[in-house]
C-alpha positions, 0 to 999 in steps of 0.5 A: 500500500502506498503512503499518502501525503499532502504537498499542495494547498489552495484556499479562497475564504472570507479570511483571505484568498491565499493560504498565508493570508488565511492562516494569519487570519485564523491564528490571530483570531480574526473574524471574516463575517460581515454584513451581506452587500451582494444583494438587498437583505431587507425582509431577511432575518439574517443579514450577515455571512462570511463573504469572499472579498477581493476575488477578481475572476476576470483578472484570473481567467479572462472575461470570456472564461470567467463568464462561463463558470459559476462562482463556485467553479471559479473559487475551485479553479482558483484554489486548485491553481494555488495548490498545483503551484504550491506543490511545484508540480509540472504537467510534463513531469506527471503522468496525466492518466494518473492524476485524479480530481475529487472536488465536490459542492453541496449546492453547486451553481445556485447563483447561475440558476437564480440568475437564469430563472430571472431571465426566463421570467422577464425575457422568455425562454429564448434568452436563457443561457445555453450554458445554464446546465453545465454552469449549474451542476455540482460536478463542474468544479471538478470538471474545470480542474480536470480540463485545466490540467489534463487530468485523465484519472478518476474524477468525482464530485462527492455530494455529502452536504457539509462533509464533502471536503473530507469525503473527497480527501478520504476517498482520494486518500484510498485511491492513492493508497491502492496505487490507482493514481499518483496525484489527486486534487481533493476538496470542496467549493461553495458559493451559495450566499444568495437570497433563496439560500439565506431565506431557506436556512433562515426559515429553518431557524438554522442561522444566527441573526446577530446582525448588529455584531457580525464578527461575534455571531459565529460562536461554537460551544458558547451558551449565547450562540443562536445558529450558524453563519453561512459562508463561501469559498474553496479549499483544495489540497494536492494529495500525492503518493509518498513515493511520487513526492519523494522522487521529485523532491516535493515539500510535504505538509503532512501525511494522511493516515486515516479516513472514516465515514458513517451515516446517522440514519436519523434525520434530514437535518438534525444531528443524532443527539448522542452523536452516534454517526460522528462517533462511528466516523471518528472510530473508523478513521482511527482504526484505519490509521492504526492508532489509539485514541490517546495518540491524538493531539488535536481535534478540528471540530465540525462545530457550526455554532448550533446547539444540538450540533455542538453538543452532539459532537462533544458527546461523540468526542467523549465517547471516542476518547474517554478519559483523555477527551478533556485534555485534547485541544479542540479547535473550531475554525468556523468561529472565524470563517463561518460555515463554508458548507461544502468547502468547509472540510477542505479548508479545515484540512488545510488549517490542520495541515498547517497546525501540524507543520507549525505547531500552532492551534487556531483558537475558537473565538467568541467563546465567552460563556461556555455551554455547560454541556460543552465542557472540553478544551476548545482553545478559547479566544487565543491561539496556542503553541503546542507539540502536535503530531496527530490531528483529526478533522471532523465534517458532518452534513445534512442527511447524516453524512459524517466524514473524518480524516486523520493527519500526521506530522510528516517526518523525513524517512 
């Protein structure tokens, strides 16, 4: 079996559109949440989100090409280009039949769909863009990356709601582990800050309405939380077989050593109150990694800032880690980025890889008065330096989809 390592990182996020800016924001406890200004929020209960700023798609791709991609595909391709460049890969030095792309999106091109529906209603069917369907479908981000890099290996767009990024990374890890390919782009992308998405999540009472204080609205594990904050962006990683990476002298961020997936089999949107699905996914990931719970130094929590979600994840962590649970640092990136939906897993995997590399744990900001039922070490409000060798990242999604990955600090062999 091949060992699998991470050699490239790319991110588009509310904290910045390069990995260095994102990481600096994360470790300094900066919030990327602000008032929505891309459409009129009058009538909406929630008026805040984690919006991507200063993203110039036309400057990156040219006007014609940019207009042929929905925003979620633009984010994904931009993050993929960063990751490829960061990995130092050259197209003429890689067997293109052994490059895969596992990049998904939860909602896909909802912005394009809404735009073209308005065209249909106002100007008639003859004016609807012939590119509506290819721009809208969730697999198009993966397709655009494949086309850009001539990646002829397996291409997949997993749709497991907010666990997409970890599903993509985990399945890509196994693909490389089995020797099917050498390199995979893996992660997720989302651009769903639209009027209809905001209304739908809002009417489901899932969103925070702390509109007068956006930067303090996302507050996982805090007793005063009132819902999650929707966000957008992309997180793409280059996964590579260790043998391939070593042959070309690549820099390695971390090793992927385990993946666990499960289903709550419980409810359309609510997490199992006892965290049974998350427990199974964490347990499975540790088993595949061949490690004991006491070897884990850091947990990157899904932690969306909802009452039942935060509590059930805490219960699951306690069930997996037992007496050690109170002593493992647990960080919640969404306190700063907001909930990037299908992009979350990829972005949080990047943060975990950086933590392992640099020995810094990002904080969980806005944790002022902990929920009494959330009583672990959530690294409140300030980053922490620590010796970290192994970390896990949790991602859970609507429908009860759970995916957990295990990363290990890379030691030169």
